[in-house]
C-alpha positions in Angstrom: 157.4 -8.2 213.8 155.0 -7.1 211.1 156.3 -5.1 208.2 154.9 -1.8 206.9 153.5 -3.8 203.9 151.3 -5.7 206.4 150.5 -2.8 208.8 149.7 0.0 206.2 146.6 -1.7 204.9 145.3 -1.9 208.5 145.9 1.8 208.9 144.1 2.5 205.6 141.1 0.2 206.6 140.6 2.1 209.9 140.7 5.6 208.4 137.7 7.6 209.6 137.5 5.7 212.9 138.2 7.3 216.2 141.5 6.9 217.9 142.9 8.4 221.1 146.3 9.8 222.1 147.9 8.9 225.4 146.6 12.2 226.9 143.0 11.4 225.8 142.8 13.6 222.7 140.3 12.0 220.3 141.1 12.2 216.6 140.4 10.6 213.2 142.4 10.5 210.1 142.1 9.9 206.4 144.6 8.0 204.2 144.4 9.5 200.7 147.8 8.1 199.6 151.0 7.1 201.2 150.3 9.4 204.1 147.6 10.3 206.6 145.9 13.6 207.5 144.8 14.0 211.1 141.4 15.6 212.1 140.8 16.7 215.6 137.6 18.5 216.9 136.2 18.4 213.4 139.1 20.3 211.8 142.0 18.8 209.8 145.2 19.8 211.5 148.3 21.0 209.6 150.0 17.6 209.9 150.9 15.0 207.2 152.3 11.7 208.5 154.0 9.6 205.9 153.9 5.9 205.5 157.7 6.1 205.8 157.3 7.7 209.2 155.2 4.8 210.3 157.7 2.3 208.8 160.5 3.9 210.8 158.4 3.7 214.0 157.6 0.0 213.7 160.9 -1.3 215.1 160.1 0.7 218.3 156.9 -1.2 218.9 155.6 -1.9 221.4 156.4 1.5 222.9 155.1 2.4 226.3 154.8 6.1 225.4 155.0 8.4 222.4 158.3 9.9 223.6 160.0 6.6 222.7 159.5 7.5 219.0 162.4 9.9 218.9 162.9 11.9 215.7 159.5 10.9 214.3 156.8 13.4 213.0 153.7 13.5 215.1 154.7 10.9 217.7 151.5 11.2 219.7 149.4 10.3 216.7 151.8 7.6 215.3 151.9 6.0 218.8 148.2 6.1 219.2 147.6 4.5 215.8 150.3 1.8 216.0 149.5 0.9 219.6 145.7 0.6 219.0 144.6 -3.1 219.1 142.9 -2.7 215.7 146.3 -1.9 214.1 148.8 -3.9 216.2 146.6 -7.0 216.4 148.9 -9.6 218.0 152.1 -8.5 216.2 153.6 -6.5 219.1 
């Protein structure tokens, strides 16, 4: 299993690219620090997802759906990012 030290640079590298939630909502994000800010429909939503939130979600990967990320902030976005082939590569 990859660590957050390996995965976070992938997340940063793909900032600004389009991702999709399990329900088909398209979004992008930016990673200005140790967190990401999500943009949907051209507007940044009031959601900050921390690197720690992603680190705590990694042990649940691969997850078949966002609801498996119990107790995490923004599970739909975290799941969509972590399960994307650009981020997960062949690690889970």
